[in-house]
N, C-alpha and C positions, 0 to 999 in steps of 0.2 A: 580099264574094264573091258571084258570081252563081249558083253552084251548089255542091253538096257536093263534086264532084270537085275544083274549084279550092280549096276549103277543105282537103281532104286533101292536095292536091299540095304544099302548103307544107312538108310533112314527107317528101316523096319522097326527098330527098337526105340526110335525117338518118341518121347512122351509129348505129343503135339499139344495136348491140353495144358501140360505143365509149362511148355515153352511159351505158349501164348499168355498164360497167366503171369509169367515173369517179365514179359516184354513191357517196356515203358515207352513213353513218348520220347524220352532222352535216347533210347536205343534207336528209335526210328530216325531221329535227327542225326545220329552218328552215321546211319546208313545213307541218308540223303546227302551227306557231305562227301561220300565216296564217288570216284569216277567209274569204278568197275565193281559190280556186285558179285558176291559169292552166293551159293545156294542158301546159306543161313541168313544172309542179308535179304534175299528174296522172301524167305519165310517171315522175317520181321515185318516186311512191308505188307504181308498178307494178314498180320495179326490185328486183333481188335484195337490195340493201341494206335495203329497207323491211321485209323479213321479220323483221329484228331489232326492229321497232317495231309488230308486228301487235297486240299487246295495247293499246298506246296508240291505235292506229288504231281498234280495235274499240270502245273506250270512247267515243271521239268519234263514231264512226258510229252507235252505238246512241242517243246523245243527239240527234244530228241527225235520226234516223229518228223518234224519239218526238216531237220538236219539230214536225215537219211532217206526220206521219201518225198520231200517237198509237200506242197499242198495238192496232193493227188489222191484219188480213191479209185481203185479198179472195180469195175462192175462185171458181174457174171450172173448166169441163171442156171438152175438145175433142170435136167430133163430126166424124168422118171420113165423108164421103159418097161418096168415090170414090178408088180407088187406081190408076186408069189413068194412065200417065205416058209421055211421049215423050222424056224426057231420059235421058241416060246418066251421071248423076252417080255417080262411082265408089264413093261412101261410103253411098249411100242404098238402103234396102230396096225402094223403088218403081222403081229403075232398070229401064228398058225391057227390059234383057237378062235380068233375073231371071225365072225361070219359076215362077209360081204362079197360081192362079185369081184373076183380077181381077174387080172388081165395082163398080158404081155404083148407089146406092140410088134406088129410085123415090120419088116424093113421098110415097106412102103409107108407105114404109119410113122415110123421114125423120121423118115424124110419130110413128111408133112409137118411134124412137130418142129423139126430143125428149121424149116422154112419160116414157120410162124414166129419162132423165137428170134431168128436172125433179122427178120423184118423190122423188129424194134430197135435194132442197132447193136445188140449183144454180139460179142465176138469171142468171149470166154465161156465155155459150157462145162457143166459138171454132170456126168452120166451116172445115174443111180439105178440100182436094182434091189429087190428084196434078196434074201439069202436062200436061193434054191438052185444049187449048182446043176441039177438035172435039167432045169428049164433055162435059166440064165447062164448058159455055158460060156466059157471063155471064147469059143468060136463065135457065138452069137454076139458077144461084146465087140469082138474084132470087126464083125460085119457092120455093127452100128457105128463104130469109130470110122470106118471107111466112108460111110455116108456123111457123118458129122464133119469130116475134114473139108468137105466142099462148102461148108457154111461158116466154120469157126476157125479162128487162128490158133486157139489153144483148147485142148480137150483134157479135162481131168476126170477121174473116176472116184466114185464112192460106192464100193461094192463089198462083197464078203472078202475075208482075208484069203489071199492067193499065195501060191508058191513063187519062188523067185523066177522060175522058168515061165510061169503063167504071166507074171508081170512083164517079163521080157517080151513075150508075144504081143502084149498090148502096147508097150513102148515102141516096138518095131512097127506096129500098125499106125501109130501117130499120137498115142497118149503121152502127155508131158507132165501131168500132175496127178496126185493121189491124196485123198482125204480119208482118214481112218479115225473114228471116234473110239477110243478104248472104252468109253462109257463110264467105267469105274476102275481105278488103279489099285484099289485094295482087293487082293484076290479073294479073301474070305468074305467080303461083301459082294463081290462080283458074282459068285456062284449062285446064291439064292435068287438073284435078279435074272439069271439065265439058266433056268432049270432043265432045259432040253434043247437039242439042236447043236449043230457044229459050232455055233458062236459060244457055246459053253467052254470051249478050249481057250482058256485065258491066255496062256503063253503064245499060242499060235497067232492070236490076234495082236498081242503086245508086240511081237517081233515082225509083224507085217510091214510097217513103215520102213524098217531097215532092209527087209528083203526087196522092197521097191527101190530103195536107194541103190542097192547092189545091182539091180536090173537096169539102172540108167535113168530113173525118173528125174525130172528137172525140179519139181516143186512138191513138197510134202506138207500136209496140214494135219495137225494132231489136235485132239480135244477130249475133254471129259464132258459127259452130259450132266450139267448142273441140276441138282434137285434130287438125285438118287441117294447120295450120301452127303455129309457136311462138306461144303464147297471149299473151305480153306485148304484142307489137306489134299483134296483132289486137284485144286489149282496148283499147289506146290509140285505134286508129282507130274502133272502135265507139263509144267515149265521145265522140270528136270528132264523129261523125255525129249522135249524140243532142244534143250541144251546139249544133251547127249548126241542126238542126230546131227546137230550143227557142228559139233566138235569132231565127229567121226567122218562126216561127209561135207566138208566146207564148200564144195561146189554146188550143193543142193540148197535151194531156197526153202528154208523151214519156216512154217507159219503156224499160228495158233487160231483155232476156232473156239468160240465161247457159247455154245448152244445151251439154252435152258429148256427144261421140260415144258411142253405145250399140251393143251387138251387134245386127246386123240381117241379113236375107236378103242374101246376097252375100259376107258374111264379111270386109268391109274392116277392116284393122288399122291403127290409128293409129301413126305414127312419131314424133309429137310430143305425147304425152299431157299433159294438164293434171291435176295431182293435186288432192286435196282442199284442201291448204294454198294451192295456186295459186288455186283457185276462191274461197277465203275472201279472199285478198289482193285479187283482182280486185273483189269486191263491196265491200270496205272502201274501196278507192281510188276506185271510182266513186261511192260514197255521199258521200265528202268532196268530190269534184269536182262532182257534180250532186245537191246535198242535197234538191232538190224532186222528183226523178225517182223514179218507182216502179221496183222491181226484182222480176223474176219468176223463180221457180225451179220447174221442172217435175218430173214423176215419173220423169224420166231419172235423178234422184239418189235414193240410198237414203234411207230414212226417218230414220235417225239424223242424217245430215248436214242434211237439210231442217229437222229440228227445231232444230238448232243455228243454222241460218242466219237464222231469223226474228228472232233477237236481234242480228244483225249488219247488217241493212239490207233484208232481203227484205220486200216488202209485198204480194206476190201469189203464189198457189200454185194449181196444179191439184190436183184431188181426185177420187177415185173414177173413175179414167181407164181408157178403152180406146182403143188406137190402131188398132183393126181396124174396117173398114167394116162397120157393123151389129153392132158388138161389145157394145152395151148391151142390146139387146132380144133377141139371139139367142145361141146357143152360140158361145163365143169362137173367132175365127179368128186367123191370124198378123197382127200389126200392123206398123206401119212400123218399129218398133224395140222391143226388150225393155224392159219397165218395171222400175224398181228400187224403186218405192214403190207397192204395190198396195192401200194402205189405202182404206177407203170414205170417203165424205164425212163420215159421222158420226164415224168414228175420227179423222180429221184435225181436225174441229171440236172434239172432246173434247181432243185434244192441245193445241190452241191455248189453250183455256180453262184447262187445267191449268198452262200456262206464263204465264198472266196476260194473254193476248191475246184480242181479240174477233174471231171469224170474221165477215167481211162477205159476205153472200150477195147483197145488192142495195144499191147506193149511188146509183142513180137509176132512174127509170122511163120507159120509152118509151110514149108515149100512142098507142094505136091510133086 
């Protein structure tokens, strides 16, 4: 396939409801007997029938995770440097129609935030902005990265979709990772959720991770925002996206993020919630489909669930988080969404150790 759109289009005509209706526990057992799973096998593990085999899936997922990752969990933190946005995404606290005092950090403020975060031991940072290219320019991001390099060994970005040339500028500056939530993989359902702004361009966003791969990025994280549309189909397409990138760019570390909607400014209410058991099934199915792939869980999830998920396939967690611009070095402001796990880096590190896992603060070093 020439691009990810063609890869996903193979399943455009699939009757998902019919597929799930016909899936049986016997079908799930046959999939679990395989060593290597095909996309249709992955979809079987996402089916309602597979709920009957979650315990068996969990045992195998834990074994696969330990085999490829050991008992380790990498810790990171996000740094929000701007919440200006020109999009009208109906579910997002940064929606341009939401009225709150917006802010973009100066470079001096970026340095203060970096110092505050790194003081807690974090060495992997995720740089985030709202989508306002006139304010959060690529040149501004490059300047931020130059500062962050002095505090962190790994710098990832979660920003608006860029061109390959723009990604190359950031890679050359020191960025080694990129996170891009497609939010929704069904284009017909994507459009109403993104009524205005550059994010409305479905294909430009869909192809962004591949452009980053071509620009030389080291780690790619993809995900759908669970709760916007039914989660099983979205989980399937997200897994296919990850598999496509891994097959085309074997040197890139492809990872999955599993964000669920959280309360935020604007008060958007999900009509298709994904429950805790749903999230567990998604992680287990993905782990068996993509055993080498990292899985990230954020502070959107409450502490009890995050603690349980590290035994089921999660390999990466955020810790000591603020989703507010300037939220680490200053008095807290409203963030992009409400946190469900407000534990410090030290508290999460202690939890991991008590559960027999090693917190990883740095797994490689960027040479200045």
